[in-house]
C-alpha positions in Angstrom: -6.2 36.1 10.7 -7.1 39.1 8.7 -10.7 39.7 8.0 -12.2 42.8 5.1 -15.2 42.5 3.6 -16.9 44.8 0.6 -19.9 45.4 -1.3 -20.1 44.5 -5.0 -22.3 44.8 -7.8 -22.5 42.3 -10.0 -24.8 42.4 -12.8 -27.3 45.3 -11.3 -25.6 48.5 -12.3 -24.0 50.5 -9.7 -26.0 53.9 -10.7 -29.2 52.5 -8.8 -27.1 53.3 -5.7 -28.1 57.2 -6.2 -31.6 56.0 -6.3 -31.9 54.4 -3.4 -30.6 57.7 -1.6 -33.5 60.0 -3.5 -35.8 57.2 -2.7 -35.3 57.4 1.5 -34.8 60.9 1.1 -38.0 61.5 -0.5 -40.1 59.3 2.0 -38.3 60.7 4.9 -39.0 64.6 3.4 -42.7 63.7 3.1 -42.8 62.3 6.2 -41.5 65.1 8.1 -42.5 68.1 5.6 -44.8 69.7 8.3 -45.1 68.2 11.8 -45.8 71.6 13.9 -44.6 69.8 17.5 -41.1 68.9 17.0 -38.3 71.0 16.9 -36.5 71.7 13.8 -33.4 70.2 14.5 -34.6 67.0 16.2 -37.2 66.6 13.0 -33.8 66.6 10.6 -32.7 63.7 13.2 -36.0 61.3 12.7 -35.7 62.0 8.8 -32.0 61.1 8.8 -33.2 57.9 10.8 -36.3 57.0 8.0 -34.0 58.0 5.2 -31.3 55.8 6.4 -33.7 52.9 6.9 -35.4 52.9 3.3 -32.0 53.2 1.5 -30.8 49.8 3.1 -34.4 48.1 2.1 -33.9 49.9 -1.0 -30.3 48.3 -1.3 -31.8 44.9 -0.4 -34.2 45.0 -3.5 -31.1 45.5 -5.9 -29.7 42.4 -4.4 -26.1 43.3 -4.3 -23.0 41.0 -3.2 -20.8 41.1 0.0 -17.4 40.7 -0.9 -15.8 38.8 2.0 -12.0 38.4 2.1 -10.0 36.5 4.7 -6.2 36.5 5.1 -4.9 33.4 6.8 -1.4 33.2 7.7 0.3 29.9 7.3 3.8 28.9 8.8 6.3 27.2 7.6 6.3 23.5 8.0 9.6 22.1 9.6 9.7 17.8 9.1 12.1 16.4 10.8 12.8 12.6 9.9 14.9 10.4 12.4 16.6 6.8 11.1 15.4 4.7 14.2 16.8 1.1 12.5 19.6 -0.8 13.8 22.1 0.1 11.2 22.5 3.5 13.2 25.6 4.3 15.1 27.2 7.7 16.3 30.4 9.2 16.1 31.7 8.9 19.1 31.5 13.1 19.5 27.4 12.4 20.2 25.4 9.6 21.2 21.9 8.0 20.4 20.5 9.8 23.5 22.4 12.7 22.8 21.1 12.5 19.3 17.6 12.3 19.9 18.1 15.3 22.6 19.8 17.9 20.2 16.3 16.8 17.5 13.9 17.7 20.3 15.8 20.8 21.4 16.0 21.8 17.4 12.4 21.2 17.8 11.9 23.8 20.8 14.2 26.2 19.0 11.9 26.9 15.8 8.6 26.2 17.8 7.6 29.7 18.1 8.1 30.6 14.5 7.4 27.5 12.9 5.3 24.7 13.0 7.6 21.9 13.2 6.5 18.2 13.5 9.0 14.9 14.3 8.9 11.8 13.0 11.1 8.3 13.1 11.6 5.5 10.5 12.4 2.1 9.9 10.8 0.1 7.1 7.7 2.7 8.5 7.0 6.0 9.4 6.0 6.8 13.0 4.9 9.8 14.9 7.3 11.4 17.3 11.2 11.2 18.1 12.5 7.4 19.0 16.4 6.5 20.7 15.4 2.6 20.5 17.6 1.9 17.2 15.9 -1.2 17.2 14.2 -1.2 13.3 15.5 -4.2 11.3 14.6 -2.2 7.5 15.1 1.0 6.7 13.0 2.6 3.6 14.3 5.8 3.1 12.7 7.0 0.0 9.0 5.4 2.0 9.2 7.5 4.9 10.0 10.8 2.6 6.8 9.8 -0.3 4.6 9.4 3.2 5.5 12.9 4.3 5.2 14.2 1.0 1.6 12.8 0.9 0.7 13.3 4.5 1.6 16.8 4.4 0.8 18.0 0.7 -0.8 21.3 -0.4 1.2 22.8 3.0 3.6 25.2 3.3 6.7 22.7 3.8 10.1 24.7 4.4 12.0 22.3 5.2 13.1 18.6 5.9 15.6 17.5 8.1 16.5 13.9 7.6 18.8 12.5 10.5 20.1 9.1 8.9 23.3 7.3 7.9 22.5 6.8 4.3 22.2 2.9 4.1 18.3 1.2 2.9 17.4 -1.9 2.3 14.2 -1.6 1.4 12.2 0.6 -1.6 14.1 2.9 -3.9 17.0 5.1 -4.7 15.6 8.4 -1.7 17.1 10.6 -4.2 14.4 10.3 -6.6 11.7 10.6 -4.0 13.7 14.1 -2.7 13.5 15.2 -5.9 9.6 15.9 -5.3 9.9 18.1 -2.2 9.6 22.2 -3.3 12.0 22.1 0.0 15.3 22.5 1.5 16.4 19.5 3.1 18.9 19.5 5.5 20.7 15.9 6.1 22.4 14.7 9.3 24.9 12.6 8.8 25.3 9.6 11.0 27.4 6.9 11.0 31.3 6.2 10.4 31.7 6.3 6.7 35.5 4.7 7.4 35.6 1.0 6.6 36.0 -1.5 9.9 37.7 -4.8 9.5 34.5 -6.5 8.5 34.1 -10.4 7.0 30.0 -10.9 6.4 27.8 -13.0 4.0 26.4 -10.4 1.4 23.7 -11.9 -0.8 22.9 -15.5 -1.5 20.7 -15.9 -4.8 18.9 -19.5 -5.0 15.5 -21.0 -6.0 13.3 -21.4 -3.1 12.3 -24.6 -4.4 14.0 -28.4 -5.8 13.2 -31.5 -6.8 14.0 -34.4 -5.4 17.2 -36.0 -6.6 18.5 -33.3 -8.0 21.2 -30.9 -7.6 20.9 -27.5 -6.8 23.0 -23.9 -7.2 23.2 -21.8 -4.2 25.4 -18.2 -5.1 27.0 -16.8 -1.9 28.2 -13.5 -2.2 31.0 -13.0 0.0 32.4 -10.2 1.6 35.7 -8.7 3.6 36.9 -5.4 4.6 39.6 -4.3 6.1 41.3 -8.1 6.0 43.7 -8.3 3.2 45.7 -11.5 3.7 43.7 -13.4 5.8 41.8 -16.6 4.6 37.8 -16.5 5.0 36.4 -20.2 5.8 33.0 -20.4 4.4 31.0 -23.7 5.5 27.4 -24.4 4.9 24.9 -26.7 6.8 22.0 -28.5 6.0 19.7 -28.8 9.2 22.2 -28.7 11.4 24.8 -31.3 8.8 27.4 -29.8 7.1 27.0 -30.1 3.4 29.9 -27.9 2.2 33.0 -25.7 3.2 35.8 -24.4 1.4 38.8 -21.6 2.1 38.7 -18.2 0.7 41.7 -16.2 0.2 40.8 -12.3 0.6 43.1 -10.3 -1.5 42.3 -6.8 -0.9 40.5 -4.4 1.6 37.5 -4.6 -0.1 37.3 -7.7 -1.1 34.0 -9.1 -2.8 33.2 -12.4 -4.2 30.8 -14.7 -5.3 31.2 -18.1 -4.6 28.6 -21.0 -5.9 27.5 -24.1 -4.2 26.5 -26.9 -5.3 24.2 -28.9 -3.0 21.6 -32.1 -3.7 18.9 -32.4 -3.0 18.0 -36.0 -0.9 15.2 -35.6 1.1 11.7 -33.9 0.9 10.3 -31.0 2.4 11.3 -27.8 4.1 15.2 -27.8 4.9 16.9 -24.8 7.0 20.5 -24.3 5.2 23.2 -22.0 7.2 25.7 -20.1 5.4 28.3 -18.4 7.5 32.1 -17.3 7.8 34.2 -17.6 10.6 35.1 -14.9 12.4 38.8 -13.0 12.0 40.5 -11.3 14.9 39.3 -7.4 16.0 36.4 -8.4 13.4 33.5 -5.0 13.9 30.6 -7.6 14.2 29.6 -11.2 13.9 26.2 -10.3 13.4 26.6 -10.0 9.9 28.7 -13.6 9.1 25.7 -15.7 9.3 22.8 -15.9 6.8 20.2 -18.2 6.7 17.5 -19.5 3.9 15.3 -22.2 3.6 14.7 -24.4 0.4 11.5 -26.1 -0.2 12.4 -29.8 -1.8 9.4 -31.2 -3.8 8.7 -34.3 -5.4 7.5 -32.8 -9.1 5.9 -29.5 -10.0 2.4 -29.5 -10.6 1.8 -29.0 -14.3 -0.7 -26.4 -16.1 -2.0 -26.2 -18.9 -3.0 -23.1 -21.2 -4.9 -23.9 -24.3 -5.4 -20.9 -26.6 -6.9 -20.3 -30.1 -4.9 -17.3 -31.0 -2.0 -15.3 -29.5 -2.8 -12.6 -27.0 -0.2 -10.9 -24.8 -2.0 -12.2 -21.5 -1.0 -15.6 -22.4 2.6 -14.9 -21.3 1.8 -12.8 -18.0 -0.6 -16.0 -17.2 2.4 -18.2 -17.6 5.1 -16.5 -15.5 2.6 -15.2 -13.2 1.4 -18.8 -12.0 5.3 -20.2 -12.6 6.1 -17.2 -10.1 5.3 -20.0 -7.6 8.3 -22.5 -8.2 5.7 -25.5 -7.6 4.0 -24.7 -10.8 4.4 -25.8 -14.5 3.1 -24.3 -16.7 2.7 -25.0 -20.6 1.3 -23.6 -23.5 -0.4 -25.3 -26.5 -2.6 -23.7 -29.3 -5.9 -25.7 -30.3 -4.7 -27.2 -33.1 -1.9 -29.2 -31.2 -4.0 -30.4 -28.3 -4.8 -33.6 -29.7 -1.3 -34.2 -28.8 -1.3 -33.6 -24.9 -1.9 -35.9 -22.7 -4.9 -34.8 -20.2 -3.8 -37.0 -17.1 -0.2 -34.9 -17.1 -2.0 -31.7 -15.8 -3.5 -30.8 -12.7 -5.2 -27.8 -14.1 -6.9 -26.4 -17.3 -6.9 -22.8 -18.5 -9.1 -22.4 -21.4 -7.5 -18.8 -22.8 -10.6 -17.1 -24.8 -12.1 -20.6 -25.1 -14.7 -23.2 -24.0 -16.2 -26.9 -23.4 -18.0 -25.9 -26.2 -15.4 -24.4 -29.0 -14.8 -27.9 -30.4 -15.3 -31.6 -30.4 -11.3 -31.8 -29.6 -12.2 -29.3 -26.5 -15.1 -31.2 -25.0 -13.7 -34.3 -25.2 -10.2 -33.4 -23.8 -11.3 -31.9 -20.9 -14.1 -34.9 -20.7 -11.2 -36.6 -20.0 -8.9 -34.6 -18.2 -11.8 -34.1 -15.0 -9.4 -32.0 -13.3 -10.3 -27.9 -12.8 -10.9 -25.0 -15.2 -10.3 -21.8 -15.5 -12.1 -19.8 -18.3 -10.9 -16.7 -19.5 -13.3 -14.5 -21.6 -12.8 -11.8 -24.4 -13.2 -10.5 -27.7 -12.3 -13.9 -29.2 -15.2 -15.8 -27.1 -18.2 -17.3 -28.1 -20.6 -16.2 -25.3 -22.9 -18.9 -25.9 -20.4 -21.5 -25.6 -19.2 -20.3 -22.6 -22.6 -20.1 -20.7 -23.5 -23.7 -21.7 -20.0 -25.2 -20.9 -20.2 -24.3 -17.0 -22.0 -23.4 -14.5 -20.0 -20.4 -12.5 -21.4 -17.0 -14.4 -24.0 -16.5 -17.4 -23.5 -13.5 -19.2 -26.4 -12.4 -21.3 -25.6 -9.6 -24.3 -24.4 -8.5 -27.3 -20.9 -9.1 -27.5 -19.2 -6.2 -27.7 -16.7 -4.7 -24.9 -16.4 -2.3 -22.7 -14.1 -1.2 -20.1 -14.0 -2.9 -16.7 -12.0 -2.0 -13.1 -11.2 -4.7 -11.0 -12.6 -3.9 -7.3 -11.9 -6.7 -4.4 -14.1 -8.0 -2.9 -13.9 -8.2 1.1 -16.1 -11.6 2.0 -14.6 -13.4 -0.4 -12.9 -16.4 2.1 -11.7 -18.9 -0.4 -8.4 -18.0 0.0 -6.7 -14.7 1.6 -4.8 -11.7 -0.6 -2.4 -9.7 1.4 -3.5 -6.5 1.7 -1.3 -4.4 -0.1 -2.2 -7.0 -3.7 -6.2 -6.1 -3.0 -5.0 -2.6 -2.9 -3.3 -2.6 -5.8 -5.7 -4.5 -7.6 -8.1 -1.4 -7.3 -5.8 0.8 -8.8 -4.8 -1.2 -11.8 -6.2 0.0 -15.5 -9.5 -1.6 -16.7 -9.5 -4.9 -18.6 -11.9 -5.6 -21.7 -15.0 -7.4 -20.5 -18.2 -8.4 -22.7 -21.1 -5.7 -22.6 -23.9 -7.3 -20.8 -26.0 -8.5 -18.1 -24.4 -11.0 -15.3 -25.2 -13.8 -12.5 -23.5 -16.1 -10.8 -24.8 -19.1 -9.0 -24.9 -18.6 -5.3 -21.8 -22.0 -5.1 -20.1 -19.5 -6.4 -17.6 -17.1 -4.6 -16.4 -14.0 -6.2 -13.0 -12.3 -5.8 -12.8 -9.4 -7.9 -16.2 -7.5 -9.0 -16.9 -5.4 -11.7 -16.4 -1.1 -11.6 -17.6 0.4 -14.3 -16.5 3.9 -14.6 -17.0 5.3 -10.5 -20.0 3.0 -10.3 -19.8 -0.4 -8.7 -21.7 -3.4 -9.6 -22.4 -7.1 -8.7 -21.3 -8.5 -11.6 -18.2 -10.9 -11.5 -15.1 -10.5 -13.1 -13.3 -13.2 -11.1 -15.3 -15.7 -9.7 -15.0 -19.9 -7.9 -17.5 -22.4 -8.7 -17.7 -26.0 -8.2 -19.2 -27.9 -10.9 -20.4 -31.7 -9.5 -16.5 -31.7 -7.2 -15.0 -29.8 -10.2 -13.4 -26.7 -9.3 -13.6 -24.1 -11.8 -12.9 -20.2 -12.3 -14.2 -17.9 -14.5 -11.7 -14.5 -15.7 -14.6 -12.7 -17.7 -12.0 -10.2 -19.2 -8.7 -9.6 -21.2 -5.8 -7.1 -20.9 -4.1 -8.6 -18.1 -0.6 -7.4 -20.0 -1.8 -3.8 -19.4 -2.1 -4.6 -15.2 1.6 -6.5 -15.5 2.7 -2.9 -17.0 1.4 -0.4 -14.7 1.6 -2.2 -11.7 5.8 -2.4 -12.8 5.7 1.3 -13.5 3.9 2.5 -10.6 5.4 0.1 -8.1 8.5 -1.0 -9.0 7.3 -5.1 -9.1 4.5 -7.5 -10.6 4.2 -8.8 -7.2 0.2 -8.5 -6.8 -0.8 -10.0 -10.2 2.2 -12.9 -9.8 -0.3 -13.3 -5.9 -3.3 -13.1 -7.9 -2.4 -15.9 -10.7 -0.9 -18.3 -7.6 -2.9 -18.1 -5.1 -6.0 -19.0 -7.4 -4.0 -22.1 -9.3 -3.0 -23.0 -5.7 -6.7 -23.0 -5.1 -8.0 -24.7 -7.9 -5.7 -27.4 -7.6 -5.6 -27.8 -3.7 -8.0 -30.8 -3.5 -6.4 -32.8 -6.5 -5.9 -35.8 -3.8 -9.3 -35.5 -2.1 -8.1 -35.6 1.0 -10.8 -34.2 3.4 -9.3 -31.9 5.5 -6.0 -29.6 4.7 -4.1 -26.8 6.4 -2.2 -24.7 4.5 -0.4 -21.8 5.5 -0.1 -18.7 2.8 3.3 -19.6 2.6 6.0 -22.0 4.0 8.7 -19.2 5.0 7.7 -15.8 6.6 9.7 -13.2 7.3 10.1 -11.7 11.0 7.1 -9.0 11.7 4.9 -10.5 8.7 1.7 -11.8 9.8 0.9 -15.7 9.5 -1.9 -16.2 7.6 -3.2 -19.4 7.4 -6.4 -21.2 5.3 -8.3 -24.2 6.4 -10.9 -26.7 4.3 -13.2 -29.3 5.3 -15.5 -31.0 3.0 -17.7 -33.7 3.6 -18.7 -37.2 2.2 -19.6 -35.8 -1.0 -16.9 -33.7 -1.6 -18.7 -30.2 -0.7 -16.7 -27.6 1.5 -18.1 -27.0 4.5 -17.6 -24.7 7.9 -20.0 -25.9 10.3 -17.6 -27.3 12.9 -14.8 -25.2 14.8 -11.4 -26.0 13.6 -8.2 -25.4 16.3 -4.7 -25.4 16.0 -1.7 -25.6 18.0 1.5 -23.9 16.6 4.6 -25.2 18.4 7.7 -23.6 18.5 10.9 -24.9 18.7 11.9 -23.9 21.9 8.4 -25.8 23.2 5.9 -22.4 23.4 2.4 -23.3 22.1 0.3 -20.8 20.4 -3.6 -22.1 20.6 -6.2 -20.5 17.7 -9.6 -20.5 16.6 -9.8 -20.1 12.8 -12.1 -18.1 11.6 -15.4 -18.9 9.4 -14.8 -16.8 6.0 -18.0 -18.3 3.3 -17.3 -21.8 2.8 -14.2 -21.9 4.3 -11.4 -20.7 7.6 -8.8 -18.5 7.7 -6.6 -17.6 10.4 -4.5 -14.6 10.8 -2.1 -15.1 14.0 -0.2 -11.7 13.7 3.3 -12.0 13.9 5.2 -14.8 16.2 9.1 -15.0 17.1 11.4 -16.2 14.6 12.0 -19.6 14.2 10.5 -23.4 13.2 6.8 -23.9 14.1 5.0 -26.8 13.7 1.6 -27.4 14.0 -1.5 -29.6 14.9 -5.0 -28.5 13.5 -8.1 -31.1 14.9 -11.9 -30.7 14.1 -14.4 -33.3 13.9 -17.7 -33.5 11.2 -20.5 -35.3 12.9 -18.3 -38.9 14.7 -15.1 -38.5 12.6 -12.5 -36.6 13.4 -9.8 -34.8 11.3 -6.3 -34.2 12.1 -3.3 -32.4 9.9 -0.1 -31.6 10.7 2.2 -29.4 9.1 5.7 -26.6 9.6 6.4 -23.3 8.5 9.5 -21.0 9.2 9.8 -17.6 10.6 12.9 -16.5 8.9 15.0 -13.7 11.3 15.7 -10.5 9.3 19.7 -9.8 9.4 19.1 -6.8 6.9 20.6 -4.1 9.1 24.0 -5.9 10.1 24.8 -6.7 6.5 26.3 -2.6 6.1 28.0 -1.0 8.5 30.1 1.6 6.4 27.5 4.7 6.2 27.0 6.4 2.7 27.3 10.4 3.7 27.8 11.0 -0.3 24.0 9.8 -0.8 23.1 12.3 1.9 25.2 15.0 0.3 23.5 14.8 -3.0 20.4 15.0 -1.3 21.3 18.0 0.4 22.5 19.7 -2.9 19.8 19.0 -5.2 16.8 20.6 -2.8 19.2 24.0 -1.7 19.8 22.4 1.6 23.4 21.6 3.4 24.6 18.2 5.2 25.7 18.5 8.6 27.2 16.2 11.2 25.5 15.4 14.5 27.9 17.9 16.8 26.8 21.0 13.9 22.9 20.2 15.0 22.9 23.0 17.0 23.4 25.4 13.9 20.3 24.0 12.3 17.7 26.3 13.5 20.3 29.6 12.1 20.6 27.9 8.8 16.8 27.7 8.5 15.9 30.9 10.0 18.4 32.7 7.2 17.1 30.6 4.2 15.0 33.5 2.7 12.4 30.5 0.8 11.5 29.6 4.0 8.5 31.7 5.3 5.3 32.6 6.0 2.8 32.3 3.7 -0.5 34.5 3.7 -3.8 32.3 1.6 -6.3 34.8 0.7 -10.1 32.9 0.9 -12.5 34.8 -1.3 -16.3 34.4 -0.7 -19.6 35.9 -2.3 -22.6 36.6 -0.5 -26.1 38.2 -1.4 -26.5 41.0 1.1 -30.0 39.7 2.0 -28.3 36.5 3.6 -26.5 39.4 5.9 -28.3 39.0 9.0 -26.8 42.2 10.5 -28.5 44.1 8.1 -32.0 43.4 9.1 -31.2 44.0 12.6 -29.9 47.5 11.9 -33.0 48.3 9.5 -35.0 47.5 13.6 -33.0 49.2 15.4 -33.0 52.1 13.4 -37.2 52.1 12.8 -37.7 51.1 16.7 -35.1 54.2 17.7 -37.2 56.9 15.4 -40.8 55.0 16.7 -39.6 55.7 20.2 -38.2 59.0 19.3 -42.1 60.2 18.1 -44.1 58.8 20.5 -41.5 60.3 23.5 -43.0 63.3 21.4 -46.0 62.6 21.2 -46.6 62.2 17.4 -48.2 59.1 15.4 
């Protein structure tokens, strides 16, 4: 690190500098022109001390600026990212332990001249190298993105990516690799030679079916290096075989989509096992079987969406709710409402309408006696809206303004995933009426309004209760912008679909007036996913209460028990049981309100992830493309020892020196005052010693 400083004059003319010199000399000459008790040499010395002190004081009066320059060198960064997923297989020339050892040696070889950071990844990025190779998912794109974000604005010289090129999460890593301005050196793990293997490549199916209906699952059966063999496919439902067939393998790279027609003959959650029988000398049998779970329902719950004028938000609401297969949405205009039967629906959504919009609407919602979800926009009559519900009150001019969504941590009626809450806070603004907002104490606010950078207490999405009828209010329009922005940024619409689906599930949850309810966030969880369970307790007046404790006992298929106590959130309960082993679980929850005991039972399934076993042939072409487009090189694992020299010979990987300039007033420099004090003190001491006053 090099530090330099100099004086610059800013707005003051440099010609004042000679004036300061003359002032110092004149003052000193007047003081020492006639002392007869001092020798000429000693007198000139004192004159110089006084002249210098006066000159510095005059310089301070001119207020020049001190320019300091700090030169800070930064070594080039070398980032090592090692794939730690189950799909990694190492060529016979290098074992898994040798791979980690070779990468550690590379880290040591580069340590003196480079700043080296090592990581391992599967579905997430982790610090350090690892030889466990136990990751059940691989997301190369996410690992590269996190590295780029973690070391943004740093001198990244090179990235070393050791992987087999197989990924089952995220997007194509080639796109994320382009965001690096440095060379990427790929280490090609795994084997590109196809092995003899039969597997289930993919299964397409609906997660729900309806009692008495037929449904179809589509099985992608694959076979490699197995020409002439016969593939035997079988499907079992809860351990009972319901389908079997034989497929002739007609090539060494065989793929065929096989439709399987089944019947939903029993209500509830059913486990289906789809498998192909192994053949002789097969590479792996772990990918021969896949499990899926299908929930057989009596019927869908119907939701009615009533509108006065068409709007793109209507389609977003419909598709978002129907992402949950338990719901079916019918849209109807206000003019056709008289032809609709109120008793057919479990929820009414009034899009920019209210109970006071017309006599037809008022009569319809009075006859329906089901939950109502109000949405507000530019077409809404705020006065009619305020008079028709008690959840949110708005006083304003009717003009619209842009507001951002701000999730409320204290909301407890139901649970949104952390990723959804984060995404909602970064989506574009909605259009909401300008004015003052108020919500009754009994309502729960899930989203508040953020206007620009100012967080407010105004509700954007709120839930309430109106004499036993659940209500919701969305005080804004523009959901279509959310859908486009989320897909453009994250590649999916999971957040808005989850928000709409969970909101509808909460509004329709107690249609059967059940006083104690337990409902998991979903029936089937993926392995390593946190198990989220909600609970609600109602008193005899069907008002939510959460005074008593609620306990739950989760019992696995092997007989192991997991006991938990629910957490109170607002007026209901929630439980995050963390990650549990894969398998089927039954649960029993219990509580007591007064002298009356309540129990609720159910089941959920934790699905084992088998993604890594579906691919066995390494994709070195992908690694070669990533290295080529970045100016790097693809190496075999046995050539890792050559990598240090390749990095050193790369002229683009060099130390960067950063220049940091600072300007400050000379009067702020403390050592200048110390210098003046030393000069005057020395002069005074020498004068006194010679007997001068």
